[in-house]
DOSE-152499 format. One line per 2 residues: number of its first residue (from 1); their letters; for each residue y, z, x of C-alpha. Coordinates in steps of 0.1 Angstrom, whole numbers. Each point is the difference from the previous one (the first is absolute). Last residue first. Layout:
BEGIN
NUM> a> Y:Z:X ~ ... .
// end
This chain:
BEGIN
401> sp> 829:492:852 ~ 2:-34:22 .
399> cr> 24:-27:-11 ~ 2:-35:-3 .
397> wh> -23:-3:-39 ~ 18:29:-16 .
395> ll> 36:-12:16 ~ -1:-37:-14 .
393> va> -7:20:-34 ~ 28:16:3 .
391> ta> 20:-28:8 ~ -7:-20:-32 .
389> lm> 10:31:-22 ~ 39:5:23 .
387> aa> 3:-34:0 ~ -3:-7:-37 .
385> at> 17:27:-10 ~ 37:-6:21 .
383> va> -4:-33:-16 ~ -7:10:-33 .
381> fa> 30:19:0 ~ 20:-27:23 .
379> aa> -10:-21:-36 ~ 25:29:-21 .
377> lg> 28:-12:20 ~ 11:-32:-21 .
375> gy> 1:-35:0 ~ -40:-9:14 .
373> lv> 15:-20:32 ~ 26:17:6 .
371> aa> -15:32:-9 ~ -30:-3:19 .
369> gg> 20:-15:37 ~ 18:39:-3 .
367> la> -36:17:-6 ~ -9:-23:32 .
365> as> 27:-3:19 ~ 6:43:-1 .
363> gv> -26:1:0 ~ -8:-18:39 .
361> ay> 29:16:14 ~ -7:36:-7 .
359> gf> -39:-11:5 ~ 17:3:37 .
357> dr> 2:32:-1 ~ -38:2:2 .
355> wf> -5:-28:28 ~ 26:17:23 .
353> ry> -13:34:-9 ~ -35:-9:13 .
351> vg> 14:-11:28 ~ 22:28:12 .
349> ma> -30:23:-10 ~ -22:-24:27 .
347> pa> 31:6:23 ~ 4:37:-3 .
345> rl> -33:5:0 ~ -7:-19:34 .
343> ap> 5:26:27 ~ -17:33:-26 .
341> ts> -30:-23:-1 ~ -1:-15:-45 .
339> fr> -30:5:-18 ~ 18:29:-19 .
337> si> 33:-18:-4 ~ -9:-30:-15 .
335> vt> -22:15:-26 ~ 26:30:-5 .
333> sl> 26:-24:-7 ~ -19:-16:-30 .
331> tp> -11:34:-13 ~ 41:6:-3 .
329> yl> 2:-22:-25 ~ -27:-7:-16 .
327> lg> -1:39:-27 ~ 35:3:0 .
325> mg> 5:-38:-8 ~ -24:5:-30 .
323> ag> 16:32:-11 ~ 33:-16:-2 .
321> mv> -11:-26:-23 ~ -15:26:-22 .
319> va> 37:12:1 ~ 15:-30:-6 .
317> ng> -26:-2:-31 ~ 12:36:-15 .
315> fw> 36:-10:3 ~ 0:-30:-15 .
313> wa> -21:5:-27 ~ 22:33:-9 .
311> ph> 32:-21:7 ~ -15:-24:-33 .
309> df> 3:-32:7 ~ -39:-5:-5 .
307> al> -30:-30:10 ~ 18:-4:33 .
305> it> -13:27:25 ~ -33:-12:-11 .
303> ls> -7:-23:25 ~ 21:14:28 .
301> aa> -18:31:-2 ~ -36:-11:4 .
299> gc> 10:-18:32 ~ 14:33:8 .
297> lv> -32:22:-10 ~ -26:-29:15 .
295> mg> 18:5:38 ~ 7:34:7 .
293> sn> -39:1:-14 ~ -9:-21:29 .
291> il> 21:16:28 ~ -16:35:-11 .
289> lk> -36:-16:-1 ~ 11:-18:33 .
287> ls> 1:31:16 ~ -26:18:-11 .
285> vr> 4:38:2 ~ 8:25:20 .
283> da> 36:-4:22 ~ 12:-28:-22 .
281> ll> -1:32:-24 ~ 22:19:18 .
279> gs> 27:-34:-4 ~ -14:-6:-37 .
277> pl> 12:34:-4 ~ 37:-5:9 .
275> qv> 3:-34:-2 ~ -2:5:-44 .
273> vg> 37:20:6 ~ 11:-34:16 .
271> wt> -11:-24:-25 ~ 7:28:-25 .
269> va> 40:-1:10 ~ 6:-38:-1 .
267> ya> -22:-9:-30 ~ 19:30:-23 .
265> gt> 34:-14:27 ~ 0:-37:-19 .
263> vl> -6:16:-33 ~ 26:26:4 .
261> gi> 26:-20:17 ~ -6:-27:-28 .
259> ap> 6:33:-27 ~ 31:5:28 .
257> ls> 21:-34:-7 ~ -12:-6:-43 .
255> fg> -28:-21:-9 ~ 7:-28:-29 .
253> rr> -19:-23:10 ~ 14:-17:21 .
251> hl> 9:29:27 ~ -40:5:-7 .
249> yv> -9:-33:20 ~ 26:4:27 .
247> pf> -10:26:4 ~ -39:-1:5 .
245> vv> 5:-37:19 ~ 20:9:26 .
243> wv> -19:34:21 ~ -24:10:-28 .
241> lv> -17:-40:6 ~ 5:-4:36 .
239> dv> -22:35:4 ~ -24:-11:-19 .
237> fk> -3:-36:24 ~ 4:24:30 .
235> ev> -35:8:-13 ~ -11:-37:13 .
233> lg> 10:9:37 ~ -19:29:5 .
231> al> -28:-13:-14 ~ -1:-31:26 .
229> ci> 12:17:24 ~ -36:24:-10 .
227> vs> -14:-30:-4 ~ 3:-10:37 .
225> sv> -11:34:13 ~ -31:2:-8 .
223> rd> -13:-39:10 ~ 18:1:40 .
221> sf> 14:-33:6 ~ 26:-4:-25 .
219> sv> 33:24:-6 ~ -16:27:23 .
217> rw> -15:-21:28 ~ 24:-26:0 .
215> ft> 34:26:4 ~ -20:15:29 .
213> gg> 2:-28:16 ~ 29:-7:-1 .
211> gs> 19:30:4 ~ -31:-1:37 .
209> ep> -26:17:2 ~ -14:28:22 .
207> aa> 28:22:-5 ~ 17:29:32 .
205> gd> 16:28:-17 ~ -28:27:5 .
203> gg> -26:11:-19 ~ -15:36:-1 .
201> ea> 1:1:-33 ~ 25:32:-4 .
199> rl> 16:-20:29 ~ 6:-22:-9 .
197> gi> 16:12:-33 ~ 25:18:21 .
195> sl> 12:-29:18 ~ 17:-13:-31 .
193> te> 5:30:-15 ~ 41:1:9 .
191> ic> 22:23:-16 ~ 19:2:-30 .
189> ll> 27:24:-8 ~ 32:-6:17 .
187> aa> -2:-45:-8 ~ -21:-1:-31 .
185> fl> 16:26:-17 ~ 34:-14:6 .
183> la> -7:-31:-9 ~ -21:11:-31 .
181> vg> 35:18:-15 ~ 21:-32:6 .
179> im> -20:-23:-14 ~ -12:23:-35 .
177> aa> 38:10:1 ~ 17:-30:4 .
175> sf> -27:-19:-30 ~ 8:17:-24 .
173> vl> 35:9:5 ~ 7:-38:3 .
171> lg> -27:-12:-29 ~ 20:26:-21 .
169> tr> 33:-13:7 ~ -10:-38:-4 .
167> tg> -22:8:-33 ~ 28:26:-19 .
165> la> 6:36:12 ~ -19:21:-31 .
163> lv> -24:-30:-14 ~ -10:-18:33 .
161> lq> -3:35:15 ~ -27:1:-22 .
159> pt> -13:-31:-1 ~ -7:13:37 .
157> ly> -18:28:-3 ~ -32:-18:-18 .
155> gg> -5:-22:25 ~ 5:19:25 .
153> la> -22:28:-13 ~ -28:-24:-3 .
151> vg> 5:-20:33 ~ 0:40:18 .
149> fy> -32:5:-18 ~ -13:-26:12 .
147> ga> 15:4:35 ~ -17:36:-1 .
145> fe> -35:-6:-16 ~ -4:-32:23 .
143> nw> 4:22:33 ~ -18:29:-12 .
141> gi> -29:-19:-12 ~ 3:-21:33 .
139> vt> -4:36:19 ~ -33:6:-28 .
137> gh> -16:-30:11 ~ 6:5:38 .
135> rg> -18:33:2 ~ -30:-9:10 .
133> rr> 21:-21:30 ~ 18:34:15 .
131> vl> 33:11:-8 ~ 39:-7:19 .
129> dl> -10:-40:8 ~ -4:-5:-37 .
127> ka> 29:16:-8 ~ 21:-26:23 .
125> iq> -13:-29:-16 ~ 4:10:-35 .
123> sm> 36:5:6 ~ 3:-26:29 .
121> sw> -11:-28:-31 ~ 28:19:-22 .
119> cc> 26:-3:24 ~ -1:-36:12 .
117> gq> -18:-20:-29 ~ 28:14:-26 .
115> qv> 27:-7:21 ~ -10:-35:4 .
113> gl> -2:-6:-29 ~ 37:22:-14 .
111> lv> 17:-26:23 ~ -17:-25:-16 .
109> ta> 8:14:-32 ~ 37:3:10 .
107> av> 0:-39:2 ~ -20:-5:-30 .
105> iw> 26:25:-19 ~ 38:-16:17 .
103> gw> -19:-33:-8 ~ -3:9:-40 .
101> nd> 40:-3:2 ~ 31:22:0 .
99> ay> -14:34:22 ~ 23:14:16 .
97> vl> -18:34:-9 ~ -32:-3:7 .
95> mp> 7:-22:31 ~ 23:36:10 .
93> pi> -32:18:-2 ~ -25:-25:10 .
91> pa> 17:-2:39 ~ -22:40:12 .
89> af> -27:-19:-10 ~ -11:-12:32 .
87> lw> 11:30:17 ~ -29:13:-16 .
85> gi> -24:-18:16 ~ 15:2:33 .
83> vl> -8:41:-5 ~ -34:-6:-8 .
81> in> -9:-20:30 ~ 12:22:21 .
79> kr> -16:21:-16 ~ -36:-15:2 .
77> gh> -1:-13:34 ~ 9:-26:21 .
75> rn> -27:-18:15 ~ -27:12:-26 .
73> sl> 32:1:-29 ~ 9:-37:9 .
71> gs> -35:-14:-16 ~ 5:23:-32 .
69> aw> 36:-10:-5 ~ -8:-39:-1 .
67> ln> -29:0:-13 ~ 18:19:-31 .
65> af> 29:-17:4 ~ -17:-33:-8 .
63> sk> -11:17:-32 ~ 36:15:-9 .
61> vv> 15:-37:0 ~ -25:-16:-13 .
59> gf> 0:31:-31 ~ 35:-2:-5 .
57> al> 14:-29:2 ~ -29:-9:-26 .
55> vf> 13:31:-15 ~ 35:-10:0 .
53> sa> -5:-44:-15 ~ -23:19:-34 .
51> ll> 32:-4:-17 ~ 8:-32:13 .
49> ly> -35:-9:-8 ~ 1:13:-36 .
47> sd> 32:-22:-6 ~ 5:6:-38 .
45> rp> 29:23:-4 ~ 23:-12:33 .
43> vn> -1:25:22 ~ 37:4:7 .
41> fe> -1:36:18 ~ 18:25:-21 .
39> ve> -14:-6:-38 ~ -30:-22:12 .
37> sl> -11:15:21 ~ 4:27:-15 .
35> vp> -30:13:-9 ~ -17:-19:35 .
33> iv> 25:30:20 ~ -6:29:-23 .
31> tr> -33:4:0 ~ -20:-2:36 .
29> fl> 28:-9:20 ~ 7:44:2 .
27> gl> -38:0:4 ~ 4:-15:32 .
25> tm> 25:28:23 ~ -23:31:-20 .
23> gt> -34:-19:13 ~ 18:2:36 .
21> ff> 15:35:-4 ~ -39:17:-12 .
19> vq> -12:-23:29 ~ 21:21:19 .
17> lv> -7:34:-10 ~ -37:-5:2 .
15> fq> 7:-13:39 ~ 18:40:3 .
13> vl> -28:17:-19 ~ -25:-9:22 .
11> qf> 25:8:26 ~ 3:31:-5 .
9> rr> -40:2:-6 ~ -3:-12:37 .
7> sd> 23:26:16 ~ 25:-19:19 .
5> th> 30:11:-19 ~ -2:36:9 .
3> ik> 26:10:-21 ~ 19:32:19 .
1> m> 9:25:-19 .
// end
């Protein structure tokens, strides 16, 4: 039976799968590598800034990759940039196998940042090309659900493979399988969507302002989009906290590797699942309400989570943080997407995603610096809470209902 690869429904499924594989690839870096940084990759025990360096590198590279990929996709197409992204990821499996110091991990993370910036951005923008403007929130919700479900599943499966096969073999099998299958699907099953999006909304390929003009307008001169970019940057503090601080903090308190994976996985799964209803709600209710509710939930959970060391307490607070991220994450993207013309949507999304993922770098530096200055990882939780709650107040005053 012939598969109609050009049907919109089939293509929506393909691009959902692409962001799922992208999330799975990111997931392998989220649990095992921070926990084994001292034993396998020779990171000194209390070198918080060195430990955070791979997330900082990831954030800087991914933020610029978002900007580059989104801008070029208006000229060279979404599919081409998607395939290029997976090709950047191809060297990662052997690098993980032969890494004998932390520098290899940082280098692999740089390639991961390029791959994530290209593949996650193109998966999202291609789906927006395929639907009408009034469905953007729903589509972004599905995109982020699939991606962060992949992150959670990757973060949970990688420790199991490492325990069963050994660190290097487990990382090799998982990363090579994800990257290989995703590249094959992208090359053979995905179609180009650029002209579909422009045609659907009566646009053409000519952007009426320069790339620098778009960057300045979205980042600084527009009252709403500028605070949305700030909120995107700050919410990454929560993700850095879970990615870098949670595994090390819990490992030092006697949590097993699978237990740590369960806590971080609960955060990512909840984040992913909540984005489905919040994406639907973003097409129907106040965007500001969804964003601020998410910021407050994340900030409050960051303050309360240190109260007890019991696994159930950490699991519950991780769920609350994931729910907060699920409310705000797709909604921030929806604001940028909905108020951009077809020709400017990809560049505007690229600018927002630049600032959002630059939050990895700012968050890594801020949380690592707080840990150094105040002599422990607990300070990172207070910094995250303060940043989230302060941004919620600013959003309340700057954003319309």
